[in-house]
PyMOL Python script that loads the backbone (N, CA, C, O; Angstrom):
from pymol import cmd

cmd.read_pdbstr("""\
ATOM      1  N   MET A   1     112.664 157.698  69.765  1.00  0.00           N
ATOM      2  CA  MET A   1     111.446 157.455  70.525  1.00  0.00           C
ATOM      3  C   MET A   1     110.870 156.641  71.307  1.00  0.00           C
ATOM      4  O   MET A   1     110.661 155.484  70.944  1.00  0.00           O
ATOM      5  N   PRO A   2     110.465 157.145  72.670  1.00  0.00           N
ATOM      6  CA  PRO A   2     110.110 156.257  73.398  1.00  0.00           C
ATOM      7  C   PRO A   2     108.754 155.121  73.345  1.00  0.00           C
ATOM      8  O   PRO A   2     107.666 155.312  72.800  1.00  0.00           O
ATOM      9  N   GLY A   3     109.132 154.117  73.962  1.00  0.00           N
ATOM     10  CA  GLY A   3     107.936 152.962  73.580  1.00  0.00           C
ATOM     11  C   GLY A   3     108.390 152.366  72.322  1.00  0.00           C
ATOM     12  O   GLY A   3     107.712 151.372  72.062  1.00  0.00           O
ATOM     13  N   LYS A   4     109.308 152.617  71.431  1.00  0.00           N
ATOM     14  CA  LYS A   4     109.290 151.890  70.223  1.00  0.00           C
ATOM     15  C   LYS A   4     110.272 150.674  70.124  1.00  0.00           C
ATOM     16  O   LYS A   4     111.453 150.964  70.310  1.00  0.00           O
ATOM     17  N   LEU A   5     110.027 149.555  69.901  1.00  0.00           N
ATOM     18  CA  LEU A   5     111.052 148.411  69.942  1.00  0.00           C
ATOM     19  C   LEU A   5     111.855 148.442  68.820  1.00  0.00           C
ATOM     20  O   LEU A   5     111.439 148.663  67.683  1.00  0.00           O
ATOM     21  N   CYS A   6     113.057 148.214  69.141  1.00  0.00           N
ATOM     22  CA  CYS A   6     114.279 147.684  67.811  1.00  0.00           C
ATOM     23  C   CYS A   6     113.778 146.893  66.801  1.00  0.00           C
ATOM     24  O   CYS A   6     112.675 146.351  66.862  1.00  0.00           O
ATOM     25  N   ASP A   7     114.555 146.802  65.856  1.00  0.00           N
ATOM     26  CA  ASP A   7     113.696 145.886  64.689  1.00  0.00           C
ATOM     27  C   ASP A   7     113.659 144.584  65.117  1.00  0.00           C
ATOM     28  O   ASP A   7     112.625 143.927  64.993  1.00  0.00           O
ATOM     29  N   ASP A   8     115.218 143.864  65.880  1.00  0.00           N
ATOM     30  CA  ASP A   8     115.223 142.703  66.200  1.00  0.00           C
ATOM     31  C   ASP A   8     114.012 142.279  67.627  1.00  0.00           C
ATOM     32  O   ASP A   8     113.561 141.175  67.931  1.00  0.00           O
ATOM     33  N   CYS A   9     113.813 143.371  68.141  1.00  0.00           N
ATOM     34  CA  CYS A   9     112.991 143.308  69.299  1.00  0.00           C
ATOM     35  C   CYS A   9     111.486 142.906  68.671  1.00  0.00           C
ATOM     36  O   CYS A   9     110.728 142.028  69.082  1.00  0.00           O
ATOM     37  N   ARG A  10     111.299 143.815  67.558  1.00  0.00           N
ATOM     38  CA  ARG A  10     110.045 143.607  67.139  1.00  0.00           C
ATOM     39  C   ARG A  10     109.467 142.481  66.488  1.00  0.00           C
ATOM     40  O   ARG A  10     108.284 142.141  66.490  1.00  0.00           O
ATOM     41  N   VAL A  11     110.531 141.892  65.878  1.00  0.00           N
ATOM     42  CA  VAL A  11     110.576 140.504  64.907  1.00  0.00           C
ATOM     43  C   VAL A  11     110.319 139.734  66.333  1.00  0.00           C
ATOM     44  O   VAL A  11     109.319 139.034  66.168  1.00  0.00           O
ATOM     45  N   ALA A  12     110.715 139.616  67.384  1.00  0.00           N
ATOM     46  CA  ALA A  12     110.961 138.578  68.303  1.00  0.00           C
ATOM     47  C   ALA A  12     109.474 138.552  68.916  1.00  0.00           C
ATOM     48  O   ALA A  12     108.839 137.555  69.260  1.00  0.00           O
ATOM     49  N   ARG A  13     109.042 140.034  68.969  1.00  0.00           N
ATOM     50  CA  ARG A  13     107.743 140.055  70.007  1.00  0.00           C
ATOM     51  C   ARG A  13     106.884 139.511  68.645  1.00  0.00           C
ATOM     52  O   ARG A  13     105.854 139.002  69.086  1.00  0.00           O
ATOM     53  N   GLN A  14     106.901 139.436  67.439  1.00  0.00           N
ATOM     54  CA  GLN A  14     105.974 139.416  66.684  1.00  0.00           C
ATOM     55  C   GLN A  14     105.834 137.543  66.612  1.00  0.00           C
ATOM     56  O   GLN A  14     104.795 136.884  66.654  1.00  0.00           O
ATOM     57  N   ALA A  15     106.935 137.160  66.521  1.00  0.00           N
ATOM     58  CA  ALA A  15     107.054 135.606  66.434  1.00  0.00           C
ATOM     59  C   ALA A  15     106.562 135.142  67.964  1.00  0.00           C
ATOM     60  O   ALA A  15     106.225 133.958  67.977  1.00  0.00           O
ATOM     61  N   GLU A  16     106.453 135.775  69.178  1.00  0.00           N
ATOM     62  CA  GLU A  16     105.976 135.363  70.301  1.00  0.00           C
ATOM     63  C   GLU A  16     104.859 135.410  70.343  1.00  0.00           C
ATOM     64  O   GLU A  16     104.295 134.506  70.959  1.00  0.00           O
ATOM     65  N   LEU A  17     103.972 136.569  69.657  1.00  0.00           N
ATOM     66  CA  LEU A  17     102.722 136.598  69.236  1.00  0.00           C
ATOM     67  C   LEU A  17     102.271 135.435  68.517  1.00  0.00           C
ATOM     68  O   LEU A  17     101.469 134.729  69.129  1.00  0.00           O
ATOM     69  N   GLU A  18     102.567 135.114  67.485  1.00  0.00           N
ATOM     70  CA  GLU A  18     102.315 133.957  66.524  1.00  0.00           C
ATOM     71  C   GLU A  18     102.001 133.026  67.187  1.00  0.00           C
ATOM     72  O   GLU A  18     100.898 132.483  67.138  1.00  0.00           O
ATOM     73  N   ASN A  19     103.071 132.659  68.014  1.00  0.00           N
ATOM     74  CA  ASN A  19     103.267 131.086  68.876  1.00  0.00           C
ATOM     75  C   ASN A  19     102.191 131.182  69.664  1.00  0.00           C
ATOM     76  O   ASN A  19     101.369 130.268  69.737  1.00  0.00           O
ATOM     77  N   ARG A  20     102.079 132.393  70.388  1.00  0.00           N
ATOM     78  CA  ARG A  20     100.791 132.128  71.536  1.00  0.00           C
ATOM     79  C   ARG A  20      99.470 132.018  70.908  1.00  0.00           C
ATOM     80  O   ARG A  20      98.546 131.442  71.480  1.00  0.00           O
ATOM     81  N   GLN A  21      99.336 132.620  69.603  1.00  0.00           N
ATOM     82  CA  GLN A  21      97.858 132.496  68.982  1.00  0.00           C
ATOM     83  C   GLN A  21      97.797 131.214  68.581  1.00  0.00           C
ATOM     84  O   GLN A  21      96.760 130.569  68.729  1.00  0.00           O
ATOM     85  N   THR A  22      99.206 130.544  67.870  1.00  0.00           N
ATOM     86  CA  THR A  22      99.043 129.004  67.478  1.00  0.00           C
ATOM     87  C   THR A  22      98.483 128.034  68.744  1.00  0.00           C
ATOM     88  O   THR A  22      97.500 127.295  68.692  1.00  0.00           O
ATOM     89  N   ALA A  23      99.225 128.206  69.691  1.00  0.00           N
ATOM     90  CA  ALA A  23      98.865 127.630  70.931  1.00  0.00           C
ATOM     91  C   ALA A  23      97.753 127.556  71.495  1.00  0.00           C
ATOM     92  O   ALA A  23      97.466 126.513  72.081  1.00  0.00           O
ATOM     93  N   LEU A  24      96.790 128.710  71.461  1.00  0.00           N
ATOM     94  CA  LEU A  24      95.729 128.751  71.702  1.00  0.00           C
ATOM     95  C   LEU A  24      94.421 128.487  70.751  1.00  0.00           C
ATOM     96  O   LEU A  24      93.237 128.601  71.070  1.00  0.00           O
ATOM     97  N   ALA A  25      94.933 128.132  69.595  1.00  0.00           N
ATOM     98  CA  ALA A  25      94.185 127.789  68.478  1.00  0.00           C
ATOM     99  C   ALA A  25      93.999 126.286  68.597  1.00  0.00           C
ATOM    100  O   ALA A  25      92.848 125.880  68.437  1.00  0.00           O
ATOM    101  N   GLU A  26      95.024 125.328  68.873  1.00  0.00           N
ATOM    102  CA  GLU A  26      94.929 123.979  69.240  1.00  0.00           C
ATOM    103  C   GLU A  26      94.118 123.590  70.515  1.00  0.00           C
ATOM    104  O   GLU A  26      94.187 124.123  71.622  1.00  0.00           O
ATOM    105  N   PRO A  27      93.304 122.502  70.104  1.00  0.00           N
ATOM    106  CA  PRO A  27      92.754 121.953  71.452  1.00  0.00           C
ATOM    107  C   PRO A  27      93.666 121.274  72.037  1.00  0.00           C
ATOM    108  O   PRO A  27      94.564 120.585  71.553  1.00  0.00           O
ATOM    109  N   ARG A  28      93.264 121.608  73.620  1.00  0.00           N
ATOM    110  CA  ARG A  28      94.199 120.803  74.657  1.00  0.00           C
ATOM    111  C   ARG A  28      93.543 119.551  75.055  1.00  0.00           C
ATOM    112  O   ARG A  28      92.329 119.448  75.233  1.00  0.00           O
ATOM    113  N   PRO A  29      94.317 118.694  75.175  1.00  0.00           N
ATOM    114  CA  PRO A  29      93.676 117.233  75.652  1.00  0.00           C
ATOM    115  C   PRO A  29      92.934 117.490  76.590  1.00  0.00           C
ATOM    116  O   PRO A  29      93.164 118.565  77.143  1.00  0.00           O
ATOM    117  N   VAL A  30      91.935 116.759  77.066  1.00  0.00           N
ATOM    118  CA  VAL A  30      90.853 116.647  78.351  1.00  0.00           C
ATOM    119  C   VAL A  30      91.661 115.795  79.201  1.00  0.00           C
ATOM    120  O   VAL A  30      92.031 114.780  78.612  1.00  0.00           O
ATOM    121  N   LYS A  31      92.079 115.900  80.493  1.00  0.00           N
ATOM    122  CA  LYS A  31      92.529 114.995  81.526  1.00  0.00           C
ATOM    123  C   LYS A  31      91.214 114.715  82.540  1.00  0.00           C
ATOM    124  O   LYS A  31      90.653 115.472  83.333  1.00  0.00           O
ATOM    125  N   VAL A  32      90.963 113.333  82.189  1.00  0.00           N
ATOM    126  CA  VAL A  32      89.973 112.860  82.520  1.00  0.00           C
ATOM    127  C   VAL A  32      90.294 112.321  84.429  1.00  0.00           C
ATOM    128  O   VAL A  32      91.062 111.393  84.684  1.00  0.00           O
ATOM    129  N   ARG A  33      89.822 112.818  85.132  1.00  0.00           N
ATOM    130  CA  ARG A  33      90.081 112.322  86.525  1.00  0.00           C
ATOM    131  C   ARG A  33      89.493 111.028  87.116  1.00  0.00           C
ATOM    132  O   ARG A  33      90.134 110.351  87.920  1.00  0.00           O
ATOM    133  N   TRP A  34      88.191 110.684  86.675  1.00  0.00           N
ATOM    134  CA  TRP A  34      87.519 109.567  87.093  1.00  0.00           C
ATOM    135  C   TRP A  34      86.763 108.705  86.143  1.00  0.00           C
ATOM    136  O   TRP A  34      85.995 109.389  85.465  1.00  0.00           O
ATOM    137  N   ARG A  35      86.722 107.443  85.867  1.00  0.00           N
ATOM    138  CA  ARG A  35      86.162 106.648  85.096  1.00  0.00           C
ATOM    139  C   ARG A  35      85.307 105.695  85.670  1.00  0.00           C
ATOM    140  O   ARG A  35      85.381 105.383  86.858  1.00  0.00           O
ATOM    141  N   ARG A  36      84.546 105.245  84.927  1.00  0.00           N
ATOM    142  CA  ARG A  36      82.985 104.380  85.342  1.00  0.00           C
ATOM    143  C   ARG A  36      83.404 103.105  85.207  1.00  0.00           C
ATOM    144  O   ARG A  36      84.137 102.685  84.312  1.00  0.00           O
ATOM    145  N   LEU A  37      82.778 102.284  86.399  1.00  0.00           N
ATOM    146  CA  LEU A  37      83.307 100.804  85.966  1.00  0.00           C
ATOM    147  C   LEU A  37      82.799 100.379  85.109  1.00  0.00           C
ATOM    148  O   LEU A  37      81.732 100.877  84.748  1.00  0.00           O
ATOM    149  N   THR A  38      83.386  99.227  84.396  1.00  0.00           N
ATOM    150  CA  THR A  38      83.007  98.496  83.459  1.00  0.00           C
ATOM    151  C   THR A  38      82.034  97.382  83.820  1.00  0.00           C
ATOM    152  O   THR A  38      82.206  96.861  84.922  1.00  0.00           O
ATOM    153  N   GLY A  39      81.123  96.976  83.121  1.00  0.00           N
ATOM    154  CA  GLY A  39      80.557  95.377  83.391  1.00  0.00           C
ATOM    155  C   GLY A  39      81.174  94.481  84.205  1.00  0.00           C
ATOM    156  O   GLY A  39      80.667  94.048  85.240  1.00  0.00           O
ATOM    157  N   GLU A  40      82.470  94.122  83.699  1.00  0.00           N
ATOM    158  CA  GLU A  40      83.410  92.755  84.012  1.00  0.00           C
ATOM    159  C   GLU A  40      83.700  93.429  85.451  1.00  0.00           C
ATOM    160  O   GLU A  40      83.464  92.832  86.501  1.00  0.00           O
ATOM    161  N   GLU A  41      84.311  94.921  85.385  1.00  0.00           N
ATOM    162  CA  GLU A  41      84.502  94.962  86.959  1.00  0.00           C
ATOM    163  C   GLU A  41      83.341  95.135  88.021  1.00  0.00           C
ATOM    164  O   GLU A  41      83.646  95.224  89.210  1.00  0.00           O
ATOM    165  N   ARG A  42      82.148  95.180  87.660  1.00  0.00           N
ATOM    166  CA  ARG A  42      80.760  95.449  88.584  1.00  0.00           C
ATOM    167  C   ARG A  42      80.674  94.017  88.995  1.00  0.00           C
ATOM    168  O   ARG A  42      80.544  93.604  90.147  1.00  0.00           O
ATOM    169  N   ASP A  43      80.762  93.327  87.918  1.00  0.00           N
ATOM    170  CA  ASP A  43      80.390  91.450  88.202  1.00  0.00           C
ATOM    171  C   ASP A  43      81.558  91.025  89.389  1.00  0.00           C
ATOM    172  O   ASP A  43      81.227  90.489  90.447  1.00  0.00           O
ATOM    173  N   ALA A  44      82.872  91.328  89.062  1.00  0.00           N
ATOM    174  CA  ALA A  44      83.876  90.906  89.771  1.00  0.00           C
ATOM    175  C   ALA A  44      83.867  91.723  91.413  1.00  0.00           C
ATOM    176  O   ALA A  44      84.489  91.284  92.380  1.00  0.00           O
ATOM    177  N   LEU A  45      83.049  92.929  91.423  1.00  0.00           N
ATOM    178  CA  LEU A  45      83.355  93.412  92.710  1.00  0.00           C
ATOM    179  C   LEU A  45      81.627  92.493  93.542  1.00  0.00           C
ATOM    180  O   LEU A  45      81.582  92.206  94.738  1.00  0.00           O
ATOM    181  N   LEU A  46      80.761  92.289  92.815  1.00  0.00           N
ATOM    182  CA  LEU A  46      79.677  91.514  93.193  1.00  0.00           C
ATOM    183  C   LEU A  46      80.061  89.982  93.473  1.00  0.00           C
ATOM    184  O   LEU A  46      79.350  89.321  94.229  1.00  0.00           O
ATOM    185  N   ARG A  47      81.233  89.401  92.837  1.00  0.00           N
ATOM    186  CA  ARG A  47      81.454  87.814  93.155  1.00  0.00           C
ATOM    187  C   ARG A  47      82.921  87.856  94.415  1.00  0.00           C
ATOM    188  O   ARG A  47      83.413  86.938  95.070  1.00  0.00           O
ATOM    189  N   ALA A  48      83.205  89.057  94.360  1.00  0.00           N
ATOM    190  CA  ALA A  48      84.751  89.082  95.299  1.00  0.00           C
ATOM    191  C   ALA A  48      84.370  88.617  96.871  1.00  0.00           C
ATOM    192  O   ALA A  48      83.389  88.963  97.529  1.00  0.00           O
ATOM    193  N   ALA A  49      85.384  87.788  97.227  1.00  0.00           N
ATOM    194  CA  ALA A  49      84.937  87.601  98.754  1.00  0.00           C
ATOM    195  C   ALA A  49      86.071  88.033  99.304  1.00  0.00           C
ATOM    196  O   ALA A  49      86.200  89.246  99.470  1.00  0.00           O
ATOM    197  N   GLU A  50      87.267  87.005  99.751  1.00  0.00           N
ATOM    198  CA  GLU A  50      88.642  87.241 100.160  1.00  0.00           C
ATOM    199  C   GLU A  50      89.366  88.376  99.332  1.00  0.00           C
ATOM    200  O   GLU A  50      90.147  89.141  99.899  1.00  0.00           O
ATOM    201  N   GLU A  51      89.179  88.441  98.406  1.00  0.00           N
ATOM    202  CA  GLU A  51      90.154  89.455  97.557  1.00  0.00           C
ATOM    203  C   GLU A  51      89.378  90.672  97.558  1.00  0.00           C
ATOM    204  O   GLU A  51      89.909  91.578  96.915  1.00  0.00           O
ATOM    205  N   MET A  52      88.268  90.952  98.101  1.00  0.00           N
ATOM    206  CA  MET A  52      87.698  92.472  98.055  1.00  0.00           C
ATOM    207  C   MET A  52      88.483  93.671  98.356  1.00  0.00           C
ATOM    208  O   MET A  52      88.437  94.707  97.693  1.00  0.00           O
ATOM    209  N   GLY A  53      89.155  93.487  99.320  1.00  0.00           N
ATOM    210  CA  GLY A  53      90.268  94.693  99.684  1.00  0.00           C
ATOM    211  C   GLY A  53      90.874  95.068  98.642  1.00  0.00           C
ATOM    212  O   GLY A  53      90.622  96.158  98.129  1.00  0.00           O
ATOM    213  N   SER A  54      91.868  94.147  98.100  1.00  0.00           N
ATOM    214  CA  SER A  54      92.670  94.151  97.004  1.00  0.00           C
ATOM    215  C   SER A  54      92.090  94.624  95.588  1.00  0.00           C
ATOM    216  O   SER A  54      92.693  95.338  94.786  1.00  0.00           O
ATOM    217  N   LEU A  55      90.755  94.070  95.426  1.00  0.00           N
ATOM    218  CA  LEU A  55      90.048  94.727  94.215  1.00  0.00           C
ATOM    219  C   LEU A  55      89.647  95.948  94.032  1.00  0.00           C
ATOM    220  O   LEU A  55      89.620  96.604  92.991  1.00  0.00           O
ATOM    221  N   ILE A  56      89.238  96.315  95.421  1.00  0.00           N
ATOM    222  CA  ILE A  56      88.771  97.861  95.712  1.00  0.00           C
ATOM    223  C   ILE A  56      89.821  98.647  95.572  1.00  0.00           C
ATOM    224  O   ILE A  56      89.692  99.683  94.920  1.00  0.00           O
ATOM    225  N   ALA A  57      90.938  98.342  96.097  1.00  0.00           N
ATOM    226  CA  ALA A  57      92.190  99.423  96.153  1.00  0.00           C
ATOM    227  C   ALA A  57      92.910  99.513  94.867  1.00  0.00           C
ATOM    228  O   ALA A  57      93.669 100.457  94.649  1.00  0.00           O
ATOM    229  N   SER A  58      92.665  98.387  93.833  1.00  0.00           N
ATOM    230  CA  SER A  58      93.192  98.439  92.207  1.00  0.00           C
ATOM    231  C   SER A  58      92.297  99.239  91.512  1.00  0.00           C
ATOM    232  O   SER A  58      92.658  99.910  90.544  1.00  0.00           O
ATOM    233  N   LEU A  59      90.782  99.218  92.063  1.00  0.00           N
ATOM    234  CA  LEU A  59      89.713  99.869  91.182  1.00  0.00           C
ATOM    235  C   LEU A  59      89.991 101.397  91.725  1.00  0.00           C
ATOM    236  O   LEU A  59      90.113 102.300  90.897  1.00  0.00           O
ATOM    237  N   GLN A  60      90.071 101.616  92.865  1.00  0.00           N
ATOM    238  CA  GLN A  60      90.427 103.077  93.134  1.00  0.00           C
ATOM    239  C   GLN A  60      91.941 103.686  92.349  1.00  0.00           C
ATOM    240  O   GLN A  60      91.992 104.782  91.791  1.00  0.00           O
ATOM    241  N   ARG A  61      92.933 102.870  92.433  1.00  0.00           N
ATOM    242  CA  ARG A  61      94.025 103.493  91.532  1.00  0.00           C
ATOM    243  C   ARG A  61      93.772 103.300  90.651  1.00  0.00           C
ATOM    244  O   ARG A  61      94.767 103.465  89.945  1.00  0.00           O
ATOM    245  N   SER A  62      92.677 102.899  89.894  1.00  0.00           N
ATOM    246  CA  SER A  62      92.623 103.220  88.156  1.00  0.00           C
ATOM    247  C   SER A  62      91.667 103.962  88.026  1.00  0.00           C
ATOM    248  O   SER A  62      90.900 103.842  87.070  1.00  0.00           O
ATOM    249  N   ARG A  63      91.502 104.972  89.050  1.00  0.00           N
ATOM    250  CA  ARG A  63      90.308 105.882  88.602  1.00  0.00           C
ATOM    251  C   ARG A  63      88.880 105.698  89.133  1.00  0.00           C
ATOM    252  O   ARG A  63      88.022 106.580  89.109  1.00  0.00           O
ATOM    253  N   VAL A  64      88.776 104.898  89.444  1.00  0.00           N
ATOM    254  CA  VAL A  64      86.871 104.605  89.772  1.00  0.00           C
ATOM    255  C   VAL A  64      86.827 105.283  91.274  1.00  0.00           C
ATOM    256  O   VAL A  64      87.674 105.202  92.164  1.00  0.00           O
ATOM    257  N   THR A  65      85.813 105.841  91.266  1.00  0.00           N
ATOM    258  CA  THR A  65      85.233 106.798  92.432  1.00  0.00           C
ATOM    259  C   THR A  65      84.870 105.395  93.406  1.00  0.00           C
ATOM    260  O   THR A  65      84.631 104.248  93.028  1.00  0.00           O
ATOM    261  N   SER A  66      84.932 106.008  94.917  1.00  0.00           N
ATOM    262  CA  SER A  66      84.671 105.213  96.091  1.00  0.00           C
ATOM    263  C   SER A  66      83.095 105.253  96.195  1.00  0.00           C
ATOM    264  O   SER A  66      82.388 104.307  96.543  1.00  0.00           O
ATOM    265  N   ALA A  67      82.708 106.400  95.866  1.00  0.00           N
ATOM    266  CA  ALA A  67      81.333 106.518  95.599  1.00  0.00           C
ATOM    267  C   ALA A  67      80.624 105.046  94.825  1.00  0.00           C
ATOM    268  O   ALA A  67      79.949 104.192  95.398  1.00  0.00           O
ATOM    269  N   GLU A  68      80.999 105.078  93.448  1.00  0.00           N
ATOM    270  CA  GLU A  68      80.775 104.326  92.412  1.00  0.00           C
ATOM    271  C   GLU A  68      80.599 102.747  92.955  1.00  0.00           C
ATOM    272  O   GLU A  68      79.608 102.022  92.869  1.00  0.00           O
ATOM    273  N   ILE A  69      82.000 102.454  93.582  1.00  0.00           N
ATOM    274  CA  ILE A  69      82.143 101.141  94.447  1.00  0.00           C
ATOM    275  C   ILE A  69      81.178 100.961  95.289  1.00  0.00           C
ATOM    276  O   ILE A  69      80.519  99.923  95.233  1.00  0.00           O
ATOM    277  N   ALA A  70      80.917 101.921  96.214  1.00  0.00           N
ATOM    278  CA  ALA A  70      80.081 101.751  97.545  1.00  0.00           C
ATOM    279  C   ALA A  70      78.680 101.569  96.864  1.00  0.00           C
ATOM    280  O   ALA A  70      77.950 100.751  97.424  1.00  0.00           O
ATOM    281  N   ALA A  71      78.195 102.174  95.784  1.00  0.00           N
ATOM    282  CA  ALA A  71      76.858 101.806  95.367  1.00  0.00           C
ATOM    283  C   ALA A  71      76.655 100.568  94.848  1.00  0.00           C
ATOM    284  O   ALA A  71      75.609  99.960  95.076  1.00  0.00           O
ATOM    285  N   VAL A  72      77.776  99.990  93.985  1.00  0.00           N
ATOM    286  CA  VAL A  72      77.874  98.478  93.841  1.00  0.00           C
ATOM    287  C   VAL A  72      77.736  97.554  94.605  1.00  0.00           C
ATOM    288  O   VAL A  72      77.232  96.486  94.256  1.00  0.00           O
ATOM    289  N   LEU A  73      78.078  97.750  95.556  1.00  0.00           N
ATOM    290  CA  LEU A  73      78.197  96.852  96.926  1.00  0.00           C
ATOM    291  C   LEU A  73      77.177  97.170  98.218  1.00  0.00           C
ATOM    292  O   LEU A  73      77.173  96.675  99.345  1.00  0.00           O
ATOM    293  N   GLY A  74      76.353  98.141  97.646  1.00  0.00           N
ATOM    294  CA  GLY A  74      75.131  98.441  98.287  1.00  0.00           C
ATOM    295  C   GLY A  74      75.647  99.007  99.879  1.00  0.00           C
ATOM    296  O   GLY A  74      75.021  98.624 100.868  1.00  0.00           O
ATOM    297  N   ARG A  75      76.652  99.798  99.998  1.00  0.00           N
ATOM    298  CA  ARG A  75      77.401 100.358 101.132  1.00  0.00           C
ATOM    299  C   ARG A  75      77.271 101.880 100.676  1.00  0.00           C
ATOM    300  O   ARG A  75      77.001 102.344  99.568  1.00  0.00           O
ATOM    301  N   SER A  76      77.607 102.633 102.137  1.00  0.00           N
ATOM    302  CA  SER A  76      77.535 104.030 102.087  1.00  0.00           C
ATOM    303  C   SER A  76      79.171 104.640 101.616  1.00  0.00           C
ATOM    304  O   SER A  76      80.165 103.920 101.523  1.00  0.00           O
ATOM    305  N   GLN A  77      79.139 105.987 101.385  1.00  0.00           N
ATOM    306  CA  GLN A  77      80.488 106.330 100.958  1.00  0.00           C
ATOM    307  C   GLN A  77      81.202 106.338 102.308  1.00  0.00           C
ATOM    308  O   GLN A  77      82.433 106.317 102.307  1.00  0.00           O
ATOM    309  N   LYS A  78      80.553 106.365 103.412  1.00  0.00           N
ATOM    310  CA  LYS A  78      81.311 106.972 104.823  1.00  0.00           C
ATOM    311  C   LYS A  78      81.884 105.337 104.848  1.00  0.00           C
ATOM    312  O   LYS A  78      83.113 105.285 104.888  1.00  0.00           O
ATOM    313  N   TRP A  79      81.275 104.170 104.833  1.00  0.00           N
ATOM    314  CA  TRP A  79      81.981 102.781 104.795  1.00  0.00           C
ATOM    315  C   TRP A  79      82.757 102.889 104.128  1.00  0.00           C
ATOM    316  O   TRP A  79      83.844 102.931 104.703  1.00  0.00           O
ATOM    317  N   MET A  80      82.826 102.996 102.703  1.00  0.00           N
ATOM    318  CA  MET A  80      84.242 103.210 101.850  1.00  0.00           C
ATOM    319  C   MET A  80      85.164 103.937 102.609  1.00  0.00           C
ATOM    320  O   MET A  80      86.311 103.506 102.731  1.00  0.00           O
ATOM    321  N   ALA A  81      84.716 105.281 103.287  1.00  0.00           N
ATOM    322  CA  ALA A  81      85.982 105.947 103.417  1.00  0.00           C
ATOM    323  C   ALA A  81      86.791 105.555 104.857  1.00  0.00           C
ATOM    324  O   ALA A  81      87.908 105.956 105.185  1.00  0.00           O
ATOM    325  N   ARG A  82      85.854 104.609 105.655  1.00  0.00           N
ATOM    326  CA  ARG A  82      86.585 104.145 106.868  1.00  0.00           C
ATOM    327  C   ARG A  82      87.341 102.534 106.503  1.00  0.00           C
ATOM    328  O   ARG A  82      88.367 102.130 107.050  1.00  0.00           O
ATOM    329  N   THR A  83      86.783 102.000 105.765  1.00  0.00           N
ATOM    330  CA  THR A  83      87.300 100.454 105.488  1.00  0.00           C
ATOM    331  C   THR A  83      88.134 100.603 104.361  1.00  0.00           C
ATOM    332  O   THR A  83      89.215 100.034 104.516  1.00  0.00           O
ATOM    333  N   HIS A  84      87.985 101.225 103.189  1.00  0.00           N
ATOM    334  CA  HIS A  84      88.851 101.447 102.201  1.00  0.00           C
ATOM    335  C   HIS A  84      89.434 102.549 101.705  1.00  0.00           C
ATOM    336  O   HIS A  84      89.424 102.832 100.507  1.00  0.00           O
ATOM    337  N   PRO A  85      90.119 103.412 102.835  1.00  0.00           N
ATOM    338  CA  PRO A  85      90.368 104.591 102.309  1.00  0.00           C
ATOM    339  C   PRO A  85      91.154 104.863 100.990  1.00  0.00           C
ATOM    340  O   PRO A  85      92.268 104.357 101.120  1.00  0.00           O
ATOM    341  N   ARG A  86      91.057 105.291 100.119  1.00  0.00           N
ATOM    342  CA  ARG A  86      91.716 105.445  98.776  1.00  0.00           C
ATOM    343  C   ARG A  86      93.250 105.575  99.014  1.00  0.00           C
ATOM    344  O   ARG A  86      93.750 106.390  99.789  1.00  0.00           O
ATOM    345  N   PRO A  87      93.949 104.662  98.243  1.00  0.00           N
ATOM    346  CA  PRO A  87      95.429 104.311  98.506  1.00  0.00           C
ATOM    347  C   PRO A  87      96.195 105.588  98.257  1.00  0.00           C
ATOM    348  O   PRO A  87      97.205 105.662  98.956  1.00  0.00           O
ATOM    349  N   ASP A  88      95.990 106.617  97.449  1.00  0.00           N
ATOM    350  CA  ASP A  88      96.575 107.875  97.136  1.00  0.00           C
ATOM    351  C   ASP A  88      96.294 109.254  98.282  1.00  0.00           C
ATOM    352  O   ASP A  88      96.978 110.277  98.246  1.00  0.00           O
ATOM    353  N   TRP A  89      95.373 109.067  99.080  1.00  0.00           N
ATOM    354  CA  TRP A  89      95.085 109.820 100.440  1.00  0.00           C
ATOM    355  C   TRP A  89      96.249 110.221 100.843  1.00  0.00           C
ATOM    356  O   TRP A  89      97.028 109.325 101.167  1.00  0.00           O
ATOM    357  N   GLY A  90      96.725 111.650 100.949  1.00  0.00           N
ATOM    358  CA  GLY A  90      97.547 112.046 101.730  1.00  0.00           C
ATOM    359  C   GLY A  90      98.663 112.237 100.880  1.00  0.00           C
ATOM    360  O   GLY A  90      99.567 112.867 101.428  1.00  0.00           O
ATOM    361  N   THR A  91      98.878 111.901  99.750  1.00  0.00           N
ATOM    362  CA  THR A  91     100.003 112.071  98.708  1.00  0.00           C
ATOM    363  C   THR A  91      99.577 113.430  98.181  1.00  0.00           C
ATOM    364  O   THR A  91      98.438 113.780  97.869  1.00  0.00           O
ATOM    365  N   PRO A  92     100.998 114.314  98.129  1.00  0.00           N
ATOM    366  CA  PRO A  92     100.703 115.639  97.248  1.00  0.00           C
ATOM    367  C   PRO A  92     100.080 115.195  95.930  1.00  0.00           C
ATOM    368  O   PRO A  92     100.206 114.032  95.548  1.00  0.00           O
ATOM    369  N   GLY A  93      99.348 116.194  95.167  1.00  0.00           N
ATOM    370  CA  GLY A  93      99.058 115.818  93.980  1.00  0.00           C
ATOM    371  C   GLY A  93      98.816 116.354  92.964  1.00  0.00           C
ATOM    372  O   GLY A  93      98.568 115.688  91.958  1.00  0.00           O
TER     373      GLY A  93
END
""", "prot")
cmd.dss("prot")
cmd.show_as("cartoon", "prot")
cmd.util.cbc("prot")
cmd.orient("prot")
């Protein structure tokens, strides 16, 4: 009879369906792309002088948005893009 699976194929197909249903039932971890500044990081940004560039680069690498950093410093996002481009810009991702 055309379209009918053999016994071994049917068992394999059933196992495949059960595995797929189990995988769909399990919640997937949410990948957080960005994070907020902590109070300590905010204070460090406001106090930073000579080490400002390295602090900003470090915060950017640890997934803090440039927009949030700029807001704390009282600067624009355009200023951030010009003076402190993200260290990971231009890398495939």
